[in-house]
N, C-alpha and C positions, 0 to 999 in steps of 0.2 A: 468745703461743706456748703456755702452760699451757692456756688456753681451751679454743682450738683442738683439740691433742692429745685431752684430755678429749672435745669433742665425737668426734672420729673415734673415739676408744674405744668412747661409748656405741652410737654409728651403727653400725660394726663388730658390737657385741654383739645390736642391735637384728637386724641382718639373718643373722647365726648363729643367733637364736632364731627368727626365721623360716622359715627354711630347715628346721629339727628342724622347726618344727611341719608344715610342708609333705611331711618324711619322714612323720611319722607320719599323717598323710592318708591321705598314698597307702599304706601297711602296713594301715591299722584304718579310716580315715573312710572310704574307696570302700567298704569289704565293708555300710558302711548302706544303698547304693544295690542293691548285689547282691542282699541279703537281703530287702527288700523283693520284689524280681522275682523272688526262686526263690519265694517263698512264693505269689506271684499266678501264677507256671508251674504248678507244682505242684497248685496247685487247679482250674485247667483241664484240664490230664493228667488229673485224678480226674474231669471231667467227664465229658472225651471219652470215658474209661471207659467211666462207665457209659451213656452214651446210640449206644454203639458195637451195631450189631445182633449178633444172637444167631449163633452158629455154626450152617451149614446142611451140607448134603451137598455142595454146588457148590463144587470148589477154590478157595479165597481168591485172589484178587488181589494181588499185591504192594502190598504200601503206598507211597503215594506223599508225597512229603516236602512237609510245611506248609510254608507262606511264608515268609521268612527273616522271622528275630525271635519267630515264635513257638514253641510248646513240641513237641517231636519225642517226647522220652520219660524217661525215670530212670534213672540212672547211680550204682550204687552199688557201693564195693571197700571191702570186710570188713574188709581187713589194716590198712586207715590210716582207719579210718573216715569216709572219701567220702560222699553221700549227695545229689547234684546234679539237679538238672530240665537237659536239655538243649535246649539252642535251635537251630534250623536256623540254619545261617549263622556264620561266621569274620571279621564284617564286627567293627573297634573297638566298635561301639553291641552289636552281638550279643554279645560276651566279655564285654562288662560285664554281661552276666544271668546265665552263666555258661559251662559248655562249652558247645562248639558244633558243633556237624557241619558239616563238609567240603560245601558244594554241591557236585552233581557224584558224588560216592563213593557207594554202595549203604547206603542204611540199615542200620543193627544189626539182624541176624535174616536178613539177605538175602547172597544169595553174591554175594561178593567182597571188596574192601578196603574197609571203613566207618574214615574218619578223623574223628578229634575233637580238636579244640582244645580248652586250656584256660591260667587264667593261673596261675603258680606265689607268687608273693608279692602281690598286689593282689586285690580286687573277691572278699574271700572265699577266694581262692587256692586254686581247688578243686584242682588239679593240685600242690600243692605239695608231696607228698612218694610221688609217685607213683617216684621215686627208691629208693625203700626195697622196691617189690617186687620178689619173684624168682620164678623160675621155678614155677610150680603156683598160684601164689597167682590168687585167684577176682576177675571184674569183672565183675559180673553187671547188664545193661541191660533195661529194660522198657520198650516199646513197643504202641501199641495193636495189633500184629500178635501178641504172646506176649512171655513172659519170655525172654532167650535167656544162659546162661553163657560163658564166657569163661575161659579159662586162659592166665597171662602164660606167653609163651615165649622173647622177646628181652627185650633194652634197648639202644639205642645211644643215641651222640650225634653227631650232626650239624650241618652248617651251613644257615643257613634258606635258603639255594637248591638245595641238596641235595632236590630233590622225589620220587626212587626210591624212598622209605619209603612212596609213597604210590600205587604202581603197583598195577595191578589183581592180584587173585589167584583163583587155582581157588574153594578153598572158601571157606568162610563163618571171617573174622578182623577183628580191628579194629586200631585203631593211634590212640594217644595221641602228643599232640604239645605240648609248655610250653616253655619261657626255661630256659636252662641255661647258666652255673649261678644258682642263686636272685641277684636284686637286677640280674640282666644277661639282654640278649637278645642277644647273641654270637652264642648255639649254637644249638640245639634238642635236648632231650631225647626222645626217643620209646621208647615203649614198644607189644609189638607181644602180640597174644593169639591165640588160636585157639579157634571153637567148641567147646563139649562137648555132642555132640549128645546124648546120652543124659539132658543135667538139662534142657535148653531144648526149647521149643514148634520145629515144624518150619519148616524154612528153605525161603523162597520166593526168586525169580529174581530180581536187582535188575529195577526199575522202567525204572534207567536203567545205562549204561554210566559207568565212570570220566570224567572230562575232565579236559583238562590243567591240572592247577594249578603257575604257575610260579614259587610263592615261597609258605616256611611263614610268611613274614612278614605275611600275613592278619590285620589285626585289631591290629597294630602301629606305624600312619602315626598323623602327627598331623592332626588336623581343621584347614586352615585359615580352615575360614568360622567358629570358635569363636575369633579373633584380638581382634572387638570386643566381644566381653563381655567377656574377659580384660581390654584397658585399663582399660572403664568401671568393672568390678567392683573395679578397682587401683586407681584413681583414690578413687573410693567407699571404698574400706578405706583408704589413706592418709588421708583426709579426716577421717573416723571416730577414727583413732590420732592424730592433732595435735589434733585437738580434747576428745579425752580427756587426752591429756598436758597442754593447757594449763588443764583443768579440774582436772586434779591436783593441777599444781604452783602453781595457786592458793587452793584449797580442797583441804588435804593432811587429807584424813580418808580414813580405811579402804573407809567404804563410797563414797564418791566413786571409790575406785578400781574397787571392783567391781563400780559401776552404769555405768561407763566399759567393762570388760571384756566384759559380756556383750555389747553391741550389736556389739564390736567384735570377736572371734571369733567371732559368726554372719554377720559380713560375710565376717570373711575367710574364712570354710567355705565360702561360694560363689564368694568368686574363686577359692578352690582347687581349686572342683569345674570351673571352666572352664581354667583351667591346666594340669588333669591332662589334658585334653582336646588340646591343643595341644603337648605334648611328643611327641616321637617313637615313645619308648616304654612301650608299660603291659605292665611284666612281669607 
């Protein structure tokens, strides 16, 4: 009985540590992927700016959205130190790269309600602190069509199914959406801002009209096609962990512990990488 209780206790401690490590991965480890993606997206955007044709007397054609997953522009929010590349699309894969533009809504710098979603606590948490914005705070977005300055006008908390915040507007506005409260996807925090015309480049008509968006849950659903890698890497991590434990109990030296910890953490990181994609909420 004493031995069984000891095994149960050690097992519960191990499970608790693995859960804590997974939480740490979600909060900080996911940022490693986003940081690499952001660097590549910003590089691509600056190359596109250099390659764009010079202005002519002919009226500019409305900017067309790039394919989903590709860079659309840059967003800067000076008050909270946010500086991110925006991708087209709000799927889970898109939002891992950075803030994503809702397809079907006008682009920033166009007439209408341009909507952008971003994570609150994972994947570099681009919209982590947008709750700190107050009326008049600046939001600056740069696209290939120019640089556009917006002034924050309103902050709302809505249910994920309340898509009224994405309805078309007559003037040029932007809507930022993220999860609320922090570490939860129960609600959506919405920040609205209006274009400051005298600080911005010329506004153009939208190339497309707002299309119906049925939910603000885009990008927060699990991916069923990732379950096989989860099981495979989970079993591999368990095997590496068991081998590490056996070696350390046979050769009780500090260097054996370190030599086993390194490959186990590497395999565990890959396991968490796939596991995070299966879970329903990416805050």
